[in-house]
C-alpha positions as CSV (number, residue, x, y, z in Angstrom):
1,M,-67.2,29.8,-10.0
2,S,-68.5,27.6,-12.7
3,S,-70.3,25.4,-10.2
4,L,-72.1,28.5,-8.9
5,L,-73.2,29.4,-12.4
6,L,-74.5,25.8,-13.0
7,I,-76.6,25.9,-9.9
8,L,-77.9,29.4,-10.5
9,N,-78.9,28.5,-14.0
10,L,-81.1,25.7,-12.7
11,I,-83.1,28.0,-10.4
12,P,-86.4,28.8,-12.0
13,L,-86.2,32.6,-11.5
14,P,-85.9,35.0,-14.3
15,P,-83.5,36.0,-15.8
16,L,-81.8,32.7,-15.0
17,D,-82.0,29.8,-17.5
18,G,-84.2,27.7,-15.3
19,S,-87.1,30.1,-15.8
20,G,-87.5,28.8,-19.4
21,A,-88.8,25.4,-18.2
22,I,-91.8,26.8,-16.4
23,P,-93.9,27.4,-19.5
24,L,-93.4,23.8,-20.5
25,L,-95.2,22.7,-17.4
26,V,-98.3,24.9,-17.4
27,S,-101.2,25.6,-19.8
28,R,-100.8,27.8,-22.9
29,E,-102.7,30.7,-21.3
30,R,-100.7,30.6,-18.1
31,A,-97.5,30.2,-20.2
32,G,-98.3,33.4,-22.1
33,A,-99.1,35.3,-19.0
34,Y,-95.8,34.0,-17.4
35,M,-93.8,35.0,-20.4
36,D,-95.3,38.5,-20.4
37,L,-94.4,38.8,-16.7
38,I,-90.8,37.6,-17.0
39,Y,-89.9,39.8,-19.9
40,S,-90.8,43.0,-18.0
41,S,-87.7,44.9,-17.0
42,H,-88.6,45.3,-13.3
43,F,-89.0,41.5,-12.9
44,S,-85.6,40.9,-14.5
45,F,-84.0,43.3,-12.0
46,L,-85.7,41.5,-9.2
47,G,-84.3,38.1,-10.4
48,I,-80.8,39.6,-10.6
49,F,-81.1,41.1,-7.2
50,I,-82.2,37.8,-5.6
51,A,-79.5,35.9,-7.4
52,W,-76.9,38.4,-6.1
53,K,-78.1,38.1,-2.5
54,V,-78.5,34.3,-2.5
55,S,-75.2,33.4,-4.3
56,D,-73.1,33.5,-1.1
57,F,-75.4,31.1,0.7
58,I,-75.3,28.7,-2.3
59,F,-71.7,29.1,-3.4
60,D,-69.8,28.9,0.0
61,P,-71.0,25.4,1.0
62,I,-70.5,24.1,-2.5
63,H,-67.0,25.6,-2.8
64,L,-66.1,24.1,0.6
65,L,-67.4,20.7,-0.5
66,F,-65.3,20.7,-3.7
67,I,-62.2,21.9,-1.8
68,N,-62.6,19.0,0.7
69,L,-63.1,16.6,-2.2
70,L,-60.0,17.8,-3.9
71,Y,-57.9,17.7,-0.7
72,P,-59.2,14.9,1.4
73,G,-58.0,14.8,5.0
74,A,-57.0,18.5,5.0
75,G,-60.2,19.3,7.0
76,Y,-61.0,22.7,5.5
77,Q,-63.9,24.3,7.3
């Protein structure tokens, strides 16, 4: 579960932690507009909904990879 949280936090979608890096890469005016956008409640709900729907696609292959690394030769699929 912690590997899923680490990956989700790197995704630059609000309310995930990766969204805080976007203003560092754009101009001051665009950063202000971006911050206004991401602090609106409907956009936060959208980010949570997307993270909820995408988490299975991200978590399952990573979980399988770590299980196969922990138990080499077992051939979990």
